[in-house]
N, C-alpha and C positions, 0 to 999 in steps of 0.2 A: 714300302712302298711308302707312299710320299699320301698322306690321308691329312684330309682337311677334317674339321669338325668345331658346328657352333652351334651352344644355346640360343634360342628364341625366346625369351618370357616376352608375355603379354602382360600388361601392364593399363594401368587406369589410362593412360597418357600416350601407348602405344604398347611397343615392342621394345624391351631390352637387350640386347643381343650382344653376346661375349665369347669369343674362339675358346677353344674348352679339348684338352687333353683328352686320348680316350685308352692314355696310358693301364690305368688299372682297371677298365671293363674286361673282361671275363664273362659275363655274361648278360640277359637282357636284365635280370633285376637290375645288376648294377648299372646299367644305360640309363634302367628308368631314375635312382635312387636318383641316378647322376640330374639327369632333370630337372626334376623335383625341388631338391636343392633348388633350383635358379627361378622358382614359384614363386605366386605371391599370391596363400591364404591358396583358393582355388584352384587357380585361373590357366590356362592355357599357358604348358611348356611343348616346342616343336625343340627337335637338333637333326641337325643341317648335317650330314657323312657324305663324302666327295674322294674318291680316291681316287686319285692320276686321270682323269675322267676318263675312266674306266665305265665309274659307273657314279650312285650317288642315289639316298638312302634320305626320308623326311621321315622320325617319328614323333603322332602326336601325344600326352600326356594330357589329360584331364582330370584332376585331385586325383583320386584312388581311383579311376577306372583303369582297365586294365587298356598298352597302350598300343596303339592305333600303328601301323606299320604301313610304306611302299617303300616298295627295291625298283630303281628302276629297269635292272636287268639280273639276274636270280643269279645265272649260271657266273656274270664277271663275279657278280658279290660275293659270291659262295667261297671262290677260291681265296680270299682276304682272311681273315679273323674278327675283323668287325664286320664283317656282310655276312659269314658264315653264322655269326649268332642270331643276326636277325630274318634269314633267310629258314632254318634250320626252324627256328618258332613258327615261321610264315606256313612251314609246310605239313610244321605236326601238328598250327592252327585246322589248317583244312585239310591235312592228310592228305596222298596221292591219285588220292582215287578223282578229286578235282582234275588233277593235269591227264589223265588216259586224252582222253580227245585229244589236246593239247601234243603230247605226245605219240600219238598217235600220227596227226599230221607231221609233224618234224621227221620222226621215222623215213614214211613214207615219200617226203618230201627228197628223202637222204641219199632214197634208194631208189632212184625212180636216173633210168640216164639219158642220153638225149631222146631215142626218140621215145621217150615215157614210158620204156617197160620197164618192168620189174624189174632189177637185180637179181642173180641167182642167191642159194644161201650160201655158199663158198666167197662170196661175198663178207658176208655176214662173218664169218670166220675168223676173217683181216683184219676187221673193225676189235681195235682193243676196247672194253667195257667200262669203264670210267668207277671207280668206286662208291659206292650205295647203291648202282643200277641204275642200268640204260635209261635218263627221266629222273633224276633224281632232283635237280636243280632245273627247273624249265626255265629256257632262253627266249629273254623279255622280263615285261614287269613284267612283279606281285605284291601282289597286297590292297590293301584300304586304295582303291585311287577317290575315293571321296574321303577321303581327310582332308583335304582343305576345303570341301562349296562352301562352308559360310564365310568363309573371306577372301571369296571371290574366284577361287582358282575352280574348274568345275573339274568332272572327272577325265572329259573329253582331253581338253586343255592339260591336265597333268600328263595323260597318256602318253598325247603333242612332246613333251619337252622330256618323256623318255624312249620317244621314237628312234627308233635304226640313223643314221649318222646326228645326233641331236646329243651336245658338248654336256656331260653335266655341271660342272663349272658353270655354263652361262646357264643351265638348267634350274641353277638354286640361282642364281642371281634374279633371271624372273619370275619367280618364284617370290623371292623376297619385294622384288615390285611390285606382287599382284596383293602382298602382304600393308606394304606402304612403307616399308622400310631395307629396299633394296643403297643405299648411299651408305645407312649404316652394316647392313653384313658387309657392305664393300669396304669399309673403314681397316675391319679385323679379316678381314681376310691377304 
């Protein structure tokens, strides 16, 4: 699977953007260390990750603070090694209990037939449950949707970029534009 990853380091003059390789990244700590290497002093560093227009993620590191993470589609990201590093961390931080309502809603919608009646238990036996149990990775965005608000991109704006039908590559471009470094990001793509 093809990935694109870039590190955006905040400097006094704006943003320094560089493409990066994730070959040695196996954990969130590895990714965080990679980002911190690009930081000037305690300035903000962002990592953009995109996989073949299937999902995107933004990781924000401020000094020695814990990283803040946003993933556009948890279920799609969890099927890739780099995405799983992020989604596993988010689910561990939040606990699966936070997703109970979403899981119930999705399961309820999946079980309805065209007449609006709930399908019988026999239908459930035919469904194979993914590893980790039903709902282990929620469909759709997960994480801190407010991680870019101080840079001019609202939580609602970020959620819209992660919405159904949105192209992850285009979303990262729009995020970079909001940060004022769209042309620089395009130069490393």
